[in-house]
N, C-alpha and C positions, 0 to 999 in steps of 0.2 A: 365435285371433281374439278381438277384444273382445266381451264379453257372450255368447259362444257357450255357455259352461257354464250361465249363468243361463237362457238361452233353452231349453236342454235340460231343465232342471228343470220349466219351464212346459209344454213339449211332453210330458214324461213324465206329468204329471197329465192333460193333455188327451187322451192316448191311453187312459187308464184309463176303463172304463165308469162311467157315473153310478151312484152308490151303492156303489162299491167303493173301497177305500183301498189304494193301492199302498204298498210298503214305504218307510219314511222314508229318503231319500237323503242320509245324513249326509256321505258322502264328497263328493258333488256340491256340497252346501251349503258344506262346508269349502273346496273349491276356489274357489268364487265369492267367499267372504270373503277368501281369500288374494289373489285377483286384485284385489279392491277395495283391500286394504291396499297392494299394490304400486303401483296406480294413484295412490292418495293420496300415498304417499311420493315418487313421481316428480313429482307435481304440486307438492308442497311444495318440493322442491329447485329445480324450474324457476321457481316463483313467487319464491323467494328470489334466484335468479340474475337474473330479469327485473327485480326491484326494485333490486338492488345494481349490476348492470352496465347497466341500462337497455336490456335486450334485448326489444324489442317483437315480434320474430319468433317468440318462444316462446308468445305469447298464443293463437294458434289451436290449438296442441298442447295447451295447458293447458285450453282450453274443450272440446276433443274428449275429453280424459281425464275432465273433470268430467261431461260428458254420459254417458259410459260408466259412471261411478260411479252416476249417477242412474238409469240404465236397469237396472244390476245390482240396485240397491236396490229398484226397482219390481218386478222379476221375482222377487226373493227374497220380498218381502212378499206378492206374489200367490200364490206357491207355498205359503207358510205359512198364509195366510188361507184359501185353497181347502181345504187339508187340515183346518183347524179347522171349516169349514162341513160337510165330509163327516163329521167325527167327531161334530159336533152332530146331524146327521141319523141317524147310527148309534144314538145314544141313544134317539131316537124310534122307530127301527125294532126294535132288539133289547132295549130296556129298560136297566135299570141294570147288568146284567152282560153284558159283551161276550164273544163266543166267543174262545178262545185264538188262533185264526188271525188275528183282527183285532187283538188286543192285541199280537201279535208284530210287526205292521207299524207300530206306533206308537213314537215316541221316549218317553223318560222324561218330558219336559216335556209332551208331548201327553197322556200318561196322567194327569199331574197336572191338566192343564186339564180333561180329561174328568171326573175325580173332583170338581173344584170345580163344574163345570156340573151334574153329577148332583145334588150337594148343594143347589145353588141352586134347581134345578127341584123337588126334593123339598120344600124349605122353602116355595116358592111354592104347591105343590099342597096342603100341609098348611094353608096360610092360607085356602084356599078351601073353601066348602061345609060349614061347621060343624065339629063335633068330629072327624070322621074324615077330613076333607079331601076333595078331589076329584081323581081321577086323570085329568088331561087328556091323557094319552098313549093312553087307550082311545078307541075309536070315532073314529079319525082320519078315516075316511070314514063318512058317514051310513049306518046300517044299513038294509037293506031289510026285515029281520024281526028280532024280538028274540031268537029262538031259532034255532040252527043245528045241523046234523048234523055231528058230528066223528068222525074215526077216530083212535084212539090209535096212535102210531108206536113208542112204547117204554113199558116199564113205568114208571108214575109213582107209583102208590099211591093213597091216598084223596084225594078232591077234594071239598071242601065247597061246596055251592051255597047261595044266599041264604036259602032257606027252611029251612036246617038239615039237609037230607038230604045224605048222603055218597054219592059215586059212586066206584067202584073203577076206576081207569084202568089197564087191562092192555093189552099190545100186541095190536093188531088188533081191539080191541073198538070198537063204535060207540055213540055217545050223542047225545041231543038236549038241548043245554045252552044256557044264556043266552049270547048272543054276547059281552057285555062281560066275562064271567068267563073266556072261552076265548081271547080275543085274545092275551094275553100268552103263553099256552102254545103257541099257533099260531106266534108269532114265535120262540119258543125251540126249535121243532121237536119238541115233545112231541105235539101234536095236528095233525091235518090237516083242513081244511074239506072235507067231502064235498059235491060239487056234483051235484045230481040231474039 
């Protein structure tokens, strides 16, 4: 059927939970592009025939195929754009280094886009807040307190706090640390926020 493969791409993303990135469906995208190429070629031959032979009865078929081409294009763009929005959100959630499981689901072009976005965001953050810059990925939600209690989930090693003191982060150890210093490690799965 017309546009079924393109609609399946959109449904596939719709079924995926928010914040998760399903594997890039290269095969499905290729099938949609092949369908679009076939529709375009059929339209070209019918347009040429309609012009040369004066066949007006082909015009509804040409319009139908053209509408199918436009719908396939919209579905393809929606699929690719939604994936980019999810990848952008992953940068804010996981930081500049994505877990291997997520990178495995991305195409080479999406990885390239992620790296460009990451560099642009880093350049922007360096331009803010004086010499050291300002990390706007921290404190995405306003903190209720400046210090939080965290439990270390894996051996990390020494961790330096603002006042120059070092804390040894060993598995199953608990610490009371500044929230903004811990958020990145919490996202990476090194620390866990202990709720009292």
